[in-house]
OpenMM code with the backbone's topology and positions (N, CA, C; nanometers):
from openmm import Vec3, app, unit

residues = "MET LYS SER ILE THR ASN GLN PHE ILE THR GLU GLU ASP LEU SER VAL CYS LEU ASN GLU LEU ARG ASN THR LEU GLN ILE LEU GLY ASN ILE LYS PHE PHE ASP ILE ASN CYS PHE TYR ALA TYR ILE THR ARG TYR MET THR GLU ASN ASP ASN ILE LYS VAL ALA ASN LEU ILE GLY ALA ILE GLU PRO TYR ILE PRO ILE ILE ALA SER ASP ASP SER ILE ASP VAL PHE LEU GLU ALA ALA LEU ARG ASN ASP VAL ALA GLU VAL LYS ARG LEU GLU ALA GLU PHE ILE SER SER SER LYS ILE GLN PHE ILE HIS LEU LEU LEU GLY ASP LYS ASN GLY ASP LEU TRP ARG ASN THR VAL ASP THR CYS GLN ALA ILE ARG LYS TYR LYS THR ASP GLY VAL LEU PHE SER LEU".split()
positions = [
    Vec3(0.2658, 1.7695, -0.7786),
    Vec3(0.2995, 1.7185, -0.6478),
    Vec3(0.4484, 1.7380, -0.6266),
    Vec3(0.4836, 1.7851, -0.5073),
    Vec3(0.6254, 1.8025, -0.4801),
    Vec3(0.6909, 1.6681, -0.4532),
    Vec3(0.8205, 1.6617, -0.4709),
    Vec3(0.8937, 1.5376, -0.4512),
    Vec3(0.8986, 1.5018, -0.3030),
    Vec3(0.8755, 1.3756, -0.2737),
    Vec3(0.8798, 1.3268, -0.1370),
    Vec3(1.0134, 1.2553, -0.1204),
    Vec3(1.1062, 1.3147, -0.0427),
    Vec3(1.2374, 1.2541, -0.0284),
    Vec3(1.2628, 1.2034, 0.1130),
    Vec3(1.1907, 1.2521, 0.2120),
    Vec3(1.2098, 1.2059, 0.3482),
    Vec3(1.1446, 1.0705, 0.3684),
    Vec3(1.1914, 1.0011, 0.4707),
    Vec3(1.1279, 0.8742, 0.5038),
    Vec3(0.9857, 0.9004, 0.5519),
    Vec3(0.9648, 1.0098, 0.6249),
    Vec3(0.8327, 1.0429, 0.6769),
    Vec3(0.7757, 1.1605, 0.5984),
    Vec3(0.6458, 1.1556, 0.5732),
    Vec3(0.5812, 1.2646, 0.5013),
    Vec3(0.4769, 1.3285, 0.5919),
    Vec3(0.4363, 1.4474, 0.5556),
    Vec3(0.3382, 1.5187, 0.6360),
    Vec3(0.1988, 1.4605, 0.6148),
    Vec3(0.1097, 1.4966, 0.7047),
    Vec3(-0.0292, 1.4540, 0.6933),
    Vec3(-0.0890, 1.4999, 0.5613),
    Vec3(-0.0612, 1.6246, 0.5256),
    Vec3(-0.1134, 1.6797, 0.3997),
    Vec3(-0.0569, 1.6063, 0.2792),
    Vec3(0.0756, 1.5808, 0.2788),
    Vec3(0.1375, 1.5099, 0.1664),
    Vec3(0.0818, 1.3681, 0.1526),
    Vec3(0.0573, 1.3022, 0.2659),
    Vec3(0.0005, 1.1681, 0.2608),
    Vec3(-0.1394, 1.1713, 0.1996),
    Vec3(-0.2207, 1.2677, 0.2400),
    Vec3(-0.3554, 1.2800, 0.1828),
    Vec3(-0.3486, 1.3053, 0.0326),
    Vec3(-0.2592, 1.3935, -0.0093),
    Vec3(-0.2427, 1.4237, -0.1514),
    Vec3(-0.1999, 1.2978, -0.2276),
    Vec3(-0.1009, 1.2259, -0.1740),
    Vec3(-0.0525, 1.1046, -0.2407),
    Vec3(-0.1622, 0.9994, -0.2522),
    Vec3(-0.2371, 0.9786, -0.1438),
    Vec3(-0.3448, 0.8792, -0.1458),
    Vec3(-0.4513, 0.9158, -0.2491),
    Vec3(-0.4915, 1.0421, -0.2506),
    Vec3(-0.5934, 1.0851, -0.3464),
    Vec3(-0.5436, 1.0772, -0.4901),
    Vec3(-0.4186, 1.1166, -0.5137),
    Vec3(-0.3637, 1.1082, -0.6494),
    Vec3(-0.3541, 0.9635, -0.6950),
    Vec3(-0.3122, 0.8749, -0.6051),
    Vec3(-0.3030, 0.7342, -0.6411),
    Vec3(-0.4413, 0.6786, -0.6729),
    Vec3(-0.5363, 0.7064, -0.5876),
    Vec3(-0.6733, 0.6577, -0.6104),
    Vec3(-0.7281, 0.7099, -0.7430),
    Vec3(-0.7110, 0.8393, -0.7692),
    Vec3(-0.7610, 0.8979, -0.8940),
    Vec3(-0.6911, 0.8402, -1.0165),
    Vec3(-0.5608, 0.8197, -1.0074),
    Vec3(-0.4855, 0.7654, -1.1203),
    Vec3(-0.5254, 0.6214, -1.1489),
    Vec3(-0.5525, 0.5446, -1.0431),
    Vec3(-0.5868, 0.4038, -1.0605),
    Vec3(-0.7307, 0.3814, -1.1040),
    Vec3(-0.8151, 0.4826, -1.0948),
    Vec3(-0.9560, 0.4653, -1.1312),
    Vec3(-0.9732, 0.4223, -1.2763),
    Vec3(-0.8786, 0.4553, -1.3624),
    Vec3(-0.8902, 0.4142, -1.5029),
    Vec3(-0.8774, 0.2632, -1.5197),
    Vec3(-0.8268, 0.1944, -1.4170),
    Vec3(-0.8105, 0.0497, -1.4264),
    Vec3(-0.9395, -0.0262, -1.3975),
    Vec3(-1.0377, 0.0416, -1.3404),
    Vec3(-1.1635, -0.0255, -1.3078),
    Vec3(-1.1476, -0.1198, -1.1903),
    Vec3(-1.2170, -0.2325, -1.1967),
    Vec3(-1.2158, -0.3296, -1.0867),
    Vec3(-1.1296, -0.4511, -1.1176),
    Vec3(-1.0189, -0.4319, -1.1829),
    Vec3(-0.9284, -0.5415, -1.2163),
    Vec3(-0.8688, -0.5976, -1.0868),
    Vec3(-0.8594, -0.7288, -1.0799),
    Vec3(-0.7930, -0.7954, -0.9673),
    Vec3(-0.6606, -0.8516, -1.0178),
    Vec3(-0.5553, -0.8268, -0.9434),
    Vec3(-0.4215, -0.8716, -0.9813),
    Vec3(-0.3778, -0.9850, -0.8901),
    Vec3(-0.3087, -1.0812, -0.9477),
    Vec3(-0.2610, -1.1970, -0.8731),
    Vec3(-0.1646, -1.1547, -0.7625),
    Vec3(-0.0740, -1.0642, -0.7958),
    Vec3(0.0219, -1.0146, -0.6974),
    Vec3(0.0715, -0.8774, -0.7423),
    Vec3(0.1585, -0.8174, -0.6624),
    Vec3(0.2061, -0.6815, -0.6916),
    Vec3(0.2885, -0.6784, -0.8199),
    Vec3(0.3584, -0.7883, -0.8510),
    Vec3(0.4358, -0.7930, -0.9757),
    Vec3(0.3451, -0.7877, -1.0978),
    Vec3(0.2312, -0.8569, -1.0908),
    Vec3(0.1339, -0.8513, -1.2013),
    Vec3(0.0788, -0.7098, -1.2160),
    Vec3(0.0545, -0.6447, -1.1040),
    Vec3(0.0052, -0.5066, -1.1067),
    Vec3(0.1057, -0.4171, -1.1790),
    Vec3(0.2329, -0.4242, -1.1387),
    Vec3(0.3344, -0.3394, -1.2013),
    Vec3(0.3515, -0.3743, -1.3502),
    Vec3(0.3456, -0.5021, -1.3840),
    Vec3(0.3560, -0.5421, -1.5252),
    Vec3(0.2391, -0.4843, -1.6052),
    Vec3(0.1197, -0.4880, -1.5479),
    Vec3(0.0019, -0.4367, -1.6167),
    Vec3(0.0124, -0.2863, -1.6396),
    Vec3(0.0471, -0.2112, -1.5338),
    Vec3(0.0529, -0.0653, -1.5517),
    Vec3(0.1674, -0.0260, -1.6444),
    Vec3(0.2741, -0.1038, -1.6446),
    Vec3(0.3850, -0.0769, -1.7366),
    Vec3(0.3391, -0.0930, -1.8803),
    Vec3(0.2563, -0.1929, -1.9034),
    Vec3(0.2119, -0.2205, -2.0402),
    Vec3(0.0973, -0.1298, -2.0849),
    Vec3(0.0032, -0.1000, -1.9951),
    Vec3(-0.1201, -0.0350, -2.0377),
    Vec3(-0.1354, 0.1109, -1.9947),
    Vec3(-0.0477, 0.1618, -1.9132),
    Vec3(-0.0545, 0.3034, -1.8755),
    Vec3(0.0583, 0.3776, -1.9463),
    Vec3(0.0427, 0.5075, -1.9569),
    Vec3(0.1508, 0.5859, -2.0153),
    Vec3(0.2723, 0.5783, -1.9238),
    Vec3(0.3876, 0.6059, -1.9804),
    Vec3(0.5100, 0.6020, -1.9002),
    Vec3(0.5025, 0.7007, -1.7839),
    Vec3(0.4470, 0.8195, -1.8090),
    Vec3(0.4350, 0.9186, -1.7014),
    Vec3(0.3439, 0.8698, -1.5893),
    Vec3(0.2292, 0.8099, -1.6261),
    Vec3(0.1389, 0.7571, -1.5240),
    Vec3(0.2010, 0.6387, -1.4503),
    Vec3(0.2722, 0.5553, -1.5228),
    Vec3(0.3398, 0.4412, -1.4624),
    Vec3(0.4402, 0.4892, -1.3571),
    Vec3(0.5221, 0.5858, -1.3917),
    Vec3(0.6208, 0.6407, -1.2989),
    Vec3(0.5505, 0.7087, -1.1817),
    Vec3(0.4435, 0.7810, -1.2115),
    Vec3(0.3666, 0.8496, -1.1071),
    Vec3(0.3123, 0.7497, -1.0059),
    Vec3(0.2525, 0.6406, -1.0532),
    Vec3(0.1964, 0.5382, -0.9642),
    Vec3(0.3074, 0.4768, -0.8784),
    Vec3(0.4189, 0.4416, -0.9400),
    Vec3(0.5300, 0.3820, -0.8648),
    Vec3(0.5815, 0.4777, -0.7573),
    Vec3(0.5946, 0.6063, -0.7915),
    Vec3(0.6396, 0.7054, -0.6934),
    Vec3(0.5389, 0.7249, -0.5805),
    Vec3(0.4108, 0.7275, -0.6155),
    Vec3(0.3074, 0.7434, -0.5130),
    Vec3(0.3051, 0.6235, -0.4184),
    Vec3(0.3132, 0.5040, -0.4742),
    Vec3(0.3159, 0.3849, -0.3891),
    Vec3(0.4405, 0.3861, -0.3009),
    Vec3(0.5524, 0.4266, -0.3577),
    Vec3(0.6752, 0.4369, -0.2784),
    Vec3(0.6621, 0.5350, -0.1639),
    Vec3(0.5938, 0.6465, -0.1884),
    Vec3(0.5774, 0.7488, -0.0845),
    Vec3(0.4849, 0.7031, 0.0275),
    Vec3(0.3798, 0.6288, -0.0073),
    Vec3(0.2830, 0.5887, 0.0954),
    Vec3(0.3122, 0.4515, 0.1544),
    Vec3(0.4070, 0.3791, 0.0980),
    Vec3(0.4337, 0.2416, 0.1412),
    Vec3(0.4477, 0.2257, 0.2926),
    Vec3(0.5195, 0.3132, 0.3615),
    Vec3(0.5315, 0.2942, 0.5072),
    Vec3(0.3994, 0.3089, 0.5830),
    Vec3(0.2972, 0.3596, 0.5172),
    Vec3(0.1707, 0.3889, 0.5843),
    Vec3(0.0558, 0.3009, 0.5358),
    Vec3(0.0878, 0.2024, 0.4522),
    Vec3(-0.0150, 0.1112, 0.4025),
    Vec3(-0.0521, 0.0154, 0.5155),
    Vec3(-0.1794, 0.0072, 0.5469),
    Vec3(-0.2201, -0.0851, 0.6538),
    Vec3(-0.2068, -0.2299, 0.6098),
    Vec3(-0.1825, -0.3150, 0.7061),
    Vec3(-0.1790, -0.4580, 0.6790),
    Vec3(-0.3235, -0.5006, 0.6583),
    Vec3(-0.3507, -0.5545, 0.5432),
    Vec3(-0.4854, -0.6010, 0.5119),
    Vec3(-0.4780, -0.7529, 0.5056),
    Vec3(-0.5435, -0.8151, 0.5999),
    Vec3(-0.5345, -0.9607, 0.6112),
    Vec3(-0.6175, -1.0285, 0.5034),
    Vec3(-0.5502, -1.1120, 0.4294),
    Vec3(-0.6170, -1.2014, 0.3348),
    Vec3(-0.5706, -1.3415, 0.3718),
    Vec3(-0.6341, -1.4411, 0.3174),
    Vec3(-0.5911, -1.5782, 0.3460),
    Vec3(-0.4445, -1.5978, 0.3091),
    Vec3(-0.4039, -1.5419, 0.1946),
    Vec3(-0.2652, -1.5565, 0.1504),
    Vec3(-0.1674, -1.4886, 0.2458),
    Vec3(-0.1985, -1.3652, 0.2872),
    Vec3(-0.1055, -1.2939, 0.3745),
    Vec3(-0.0985, -1.3582, 0.5123),
    Vec3(-0.2099, -1.4113, 0.5617),
    Vec3(-0.2089, -1.4795, 0.6911),
    Vec3(-0.1251, -1.6065, 0.6827),
    Vec3(-0.1367, -1.6807, 0.5718),
    Vec3(-0.0553, -1.8009, 0.5531),
    Vec3(0.0933, -1.7671, 0.5542),
    Vec3(0.1314, -1.6593, 0.4860),
    Vec3(0.2717, -1.6178, 0.4814),
    Vec3(0.3181, -1.5777, 0.6216),
    Vec3(0.2355, -1.5034, 0.6940),
    Vec3(0.2700, -1.4603, 0.8292),
    Vec3(0.2905, -1.5816, 0.9204),
    Vec3(0.2000, -1.6778, 0.9154),
    Vec3(0.2108, -1.7968, 0.9994),
    Vec3(0.3333, -1.8803, 0.9626),
    Vec3(0.3620, -1.8901, 0.8333),
    Vec3(0.4802, -1.9639, 0.7905),
    Vec3(0.6069, -1.8985, 0.8440),
    Vec3(0.6133, -1.7658, 0.8394),
    Vec3(0.7301, -1.6936, 0.8903),
    Vec3(0.7463, -1.7151, 1.0402),
    Vec3(0.6351, -1.7215, 1.1125),
    Vec3(0.6408, -1.7388, 1.2575),
    Vec3(0.7001, -1.8736, 1.2967),
    Vec3(0.6912, -1.9713, 1.2083),
    Vec3(0.7396, -2.1052, 1.2386),
    Vec3(0.8840, -2.1297, 1.1936),
    Vec3(0.9464, -2.0308, 1.1333),
    Vec3(1.0816, -2.0469, 1.0781),
    Vec3(1.1882, -2.0018, 1.1776),
    Vec3(1.3022, -2.0720, 1.1733),
    Vec3(1.4187, -2.0316, 1.2524),
    Vec3(1.5271, -1.9720, 1.1645),
    Vec3(1.5116, -1.9808, 1.0335),
    Vec3(1.6102, -1.9320, 0.9377),
    Vec3(1.5847, -1.7838, 0.9107),
    Vec3(1.6793, -1.6977, 0.9484),
    Vec3(1.6630, -1.5530, 0.9355),
    Vec3(1.6419, -1.5120, 0.7904),
    Vec3(1.7176, -1.5695, 0.6988),
    Vec3(1.7033, -1.5344, 0.5573),
    Vec3(1.5638, -1.5704, 0.5069),
    Vec3(1.5129, -1.6860, 0.5482),
    Vec3(1.3792, -1.7277, 0.5060),
    Vec3(1.2722, -1.6376, 0.5671),
    Vec3(1.2905, -1.5974, 0.6913),
    Vec3(1.1951, -1.5062, 0.7558),
    Vec3(1.1935, -1.3718, 0.6822),
    Vec3(1.3102, -1.3222, 0.6444),
    Vec3(1.3168, -1.1961, 0.5698),
    Vec3(1.2468, -1.2082, 0.4347),
    Vec3(1.2652, -1.3217, 0.3665),
    Vec3(1.1973, -1.3441, 0.2391),
    Vec3(1.0461, -1.3471, 0.2592),
    Vec3(1.0027, -1.4160, 0.3623),
    Vec3(0.8592, -1.4233, 0.3909),
    Vec3(0.8034, -1.2874, 0.4329),
    Vec3(0.8839, -1.2096, 0.5035),
    Vec3(0.8422, -1.0737, 0.5413),
    Vec3(0.8180, -0.9890, 0.4162),
    Vec3(0.9093, -0.9973, 0.3205),
    Vec3(0.8928, -0.9232, 0.1949),
    Vec3(0.7682, -0.9700, 0.1213),
    Vec3(0.7428, -1.1007, 0.1226),
    Vec3(0.6237, -1.1552, 0.0579),
    Vec3(0.4968, -1.1058, 0.1277),
    Vec3(0.5004, -1.0983, 0.2602),
    Vec3(0.3862, -1.0497, 0.3386),
    Vec3(0.3576, -0.9030, 0.3056),
    Vec3(0.4621, -0.8227, 0.2960),
    Vec3(0.4464, -0.6809, 0.2626),
    Vec3(0.3901, -0.6665, 0.1214),
    Vec3(0.4405, -0.7461, 0.0272),
    Vec3(0.3877, -0.7425, -0.1096),
    Vec3(0.2406, -0.7803, -0.1134),
    Vec3(0.2044, -0.8798, -0.0350),
    Vec3(0.0645, -0.9224, -0.0282),
    Vec3(-0.0225, -0.8101, 0.0273),
    Vec3(0.0266, -0.7403, 0.1288),
    Vec3(-0.0494, -0.6281, 0.1856),
    Vec3(-0.0646, -0.5156, 0.0835),
    Vec3(0.0412, -0.4909, 0.0054),
    Vec3(0.0346, -0.3858, -0.0968),
    Vec3(-0.0718, -0.4152, -0.2009),
    Vec3(-0.0758, -0.5383, -0.2505),
    Vec3(-0.1737, -0.5684, -0.3550),
    Vec3(-0.3142, -0.5669, -0.2969),
    Vec3(-0.3313, -0.6070, -0.1726),
    Vec3(-0.4634, -0.5981, -0.1095),
    Vec3(-0.5060, -0.4518, -0.0979),
    Vec3(-0.4119, -0.3641, -0.0684),
    Vec3(-0.4408, -0.2213, -0.0605),
    Vec3(-0.4794, -0.1663, -0.1980),
    Vec3(-0.4074, -0.2081, -0.3019),
    Vec3(-0.4393, -0.1668, -0.4389),
    Vec3(-0.5803, -0.2131, -0.4739),
    Vec3(-0.6138, -0.3359, -0.4395),
    Vec3(-0.7492, -0.3873, -0.4660),
    Vec3(-0.8541, -0.3050, -0.3917),
    Vec3(-0.8222, -0.2644, -0.2703),
    Vec3(-0.9137, -0.1790, -0.1944),
    Vec3(-0.9363, -0.0473, -0.2691),
    Vec3(-0.8285, 0.0133, -0.3177),
    Vec3(-0.8408, 0.1400, -0.3909),
    Vec3(-0.9203, 0.1230, -0.5199),
    Vec3(-0.8988, 0.0113, -0.5896),
    Vec3(-0.9672, -0.0116, -0.7163),
    Vec3(-1.1153, -0.0421, -0.6967),
    Vec3(-1.1489, -0.1089, -0.5879),
    Vec3(-1.2863, -0.1515, -0.5680),
    Vec3(-1.3703, -0.0588, -0.4833),
    Vec3(-1.3095, 0.0408, -0.4251),
    Vec3(-1.3824, 0.1291, -0.3335),
    Vec3(-1.4754, 0.2232, -0.4088),
    Vec3(-1.6029, 0.2065, -0.3872),
    Vec3(-1.7017, 0.2970, -0.4451),
    Vec3(-1.7783, 0.3704, -0.3341),
    Vec3(-1.7389, 0.3473, -0.2095),
    Vec3(-1.8082, 0.4001, -0.0928),
    Vec3(-1.7220, 0.5073, -0.0270),
    Vec3(-1.7754, 0.6252, -0.0108),
    Vec3(-1.7002, 0.7346, 0.0494),
    Vec3(-1.6564, 0.7066, 0.1919),
    Vec3(-1.7401, 0.6359, 0.2696),
    Vec3(-1.7043, 0.6051, 0.4079),
    Vec3(-1.5836, 0.5125, 0.4140),
    Vec3(-1.5789, 0.4135, 0.3255),
    Vec3(-1.4653, 0.3222, 0.3215),
    Vec3(-1.3377, 0.3985, 0.2870),
    Vec3(-1.3474, 0.4904, 0.1929),
    Vec3(-1.2302, 0.5698, 0.1548),
    Vec3(-1.1839, 0.6564, 0.2717),
    Vec3(-1.2770, 0.7221, 0.3400),
    Vec3(-1.2400, 0.8041, 0.4562),
    Vec3(-1.1743, 0.7191, 0.5645),
    Vec3(-1.2255, 0.5971, 0.5869),
    Vec3(-1.1646, 0.5072, 0.6852),
    Vec3(-1.0238, 0.4666, 0.6435),
    Vec3(-1.0051, 0.4445, 0.5145),
    Vec3(-0.8727, 0.4083, 0.4624),
    Vec3(-0.7737, 0.5214, 0.4853),
    Vec3(-0.8140, 0.6427, 0.4508),
    Vec3(-0.7271, 0.7590, 0.4704),
    Vec3(-0.6975, 0.7772, 0.6194),
    Vec3(-0.7997, 0.7647, 0.7030),
    Vec3(-0.7804, 0.7788, 0.8479),
    Vec3(-0.6826, 0.6742, 0.9020),
    Vec3(-0.6930, 0.5516, 0.8526),
    Vec3(-0.6027, 0.4452, 0.8970),
    Vec3(-0.4591, 0.4756, 0.8561),
    Vec3(-0.4396, 0.5172, 0.7316),
    Vec3(-0.3056, 0.5535, 0.6850),
    Vec3(-0.2499, 0.6704, 0.7655),
    Vec3(-0.3352, 0.7673, 0.7958),
    Vec3(-0.2912, 0.8825, 0.8751),
    Vec3(-0.2532, 0.8401, 1.0169),
    Vec3(-0.3285, 0.7467, 1.0742),
    Vec3(-0.2968, 0.6985, 1.2087),
    Vec3(-0.1619, 0.6267, 1.2097),
    Vec3(-0.1356, 0.5482, 1.1068),
    Vec3(-0.0059, 0.4801, 1.0956),
    Vec3(0.1048, 0.5840, 1.0808),
    Vec3(0.0809, 0.6860, 0.9974),
    Vec3(0.1806, 0.7925, 0.9790),
    Vec3(0.2091, 0.8619, 1.1110),
    Vec3(0.1047, 0.8941, 1.1846),
    Vec3(0.1208, 0.9632, 1.3122),
    Vec3(0.1994, 0.8770, 1.4107),
    Vec3(0.1663, 0.7504, 1.4158),
    Vec3(0.2370, 0.6588, 1.5053),
    Vec3(0.3853, 0.6529, 1.4702),
    Vec3(0.4151, 0.6409, 1.3408),
    Vec3(0.5541, 0.6283, 1.2986),
    Vec3(0.6323, 0.7582, 1.3134),
    Vec3(0.5675, 0.8703, 1.2917),
    Vec3(0.6405, 0.9966, 1.2979),
    Vec3(0.6460, 1.0539, 1.4395),
    Vec3(0.5397, 1.0343, 1.5159),
    Vec3(0.5324, 1.0924, 1.6502),
    Vec3(0.5556, 0.9908, 1.7613),
    Vec3(0.5523, 0.8626, 1.7251),
    Vec3(0.5692, 0.7599, 1.8259),
    Vec3(0.4501, 0.7538, 1.9210),
    Vec3(0.3333, 0.7900, 1.8705),
    Vec3(0.2135, 0.7911, 1.9531),
    Vec3(0.1666, 0.6486, 1.9766),
    Vec3(0.1338, 0.6167, 2.1002),
    Vec3(0.0768, 0.4870, 2.1318),
    Vec3(-0.0742, 0.5000, 2.1329),
    Vec3(-0.1403, 0.4031, 2.0764),
    Vec3(-0.2860, 0.4054, 2.0688),
    Vec3(-0.3454, 0.3247, 2.1826),
    Vec3(-0.4570, 0.3726, 2.2331),
    Vec3(-0.5308, 0.2944, 2.3319),
    Vec3(-0.6772, 0.2977, 2.2919),
    Vec3(-0.7437, 0.1921, 2.3234),
    Vec3(-0.8858, 0.1816, 2.2898),
    Vec3(-0.9694, 0.2156, 2.4095),
] * unit.nanometer
topology = app.Topology()
chain = topology.addChain("A")
for resn in residues:
    res = topology.addResidue(resn, chain)
    for name in ("N", "CA", "C"):
        topology.addAtom(name, app.Element.getBySymbol(name[0]), res)
């Protein structure tokens, strides 16, 4: 895989990154992680250094295109942030919300055994990429 250095990646690069991440994570099975820090601690301990670095780089490349996946925890964090007037606290909660979305996405990749779900996931990431790179507005 070529190095991804731009903030925005191409449709093809995003597909490659998503597939490589999914394939690399398949060795983990259906493990559920408490949070993204537990995930990184686990792969650091149980994956080879090369795979660990590969996973971190792939997640870094696709991070701007990860869909928000609502869980009870992420909704609670979002609602808490909405009620705050402290900018620093809102930023902390925003980071927590993003971390929660990342681990939910990882769980989706680990648990997906259905081709349709995977295609929908890729399509959603591609739609986010298109919106961010082209500024396309969506209408239903």
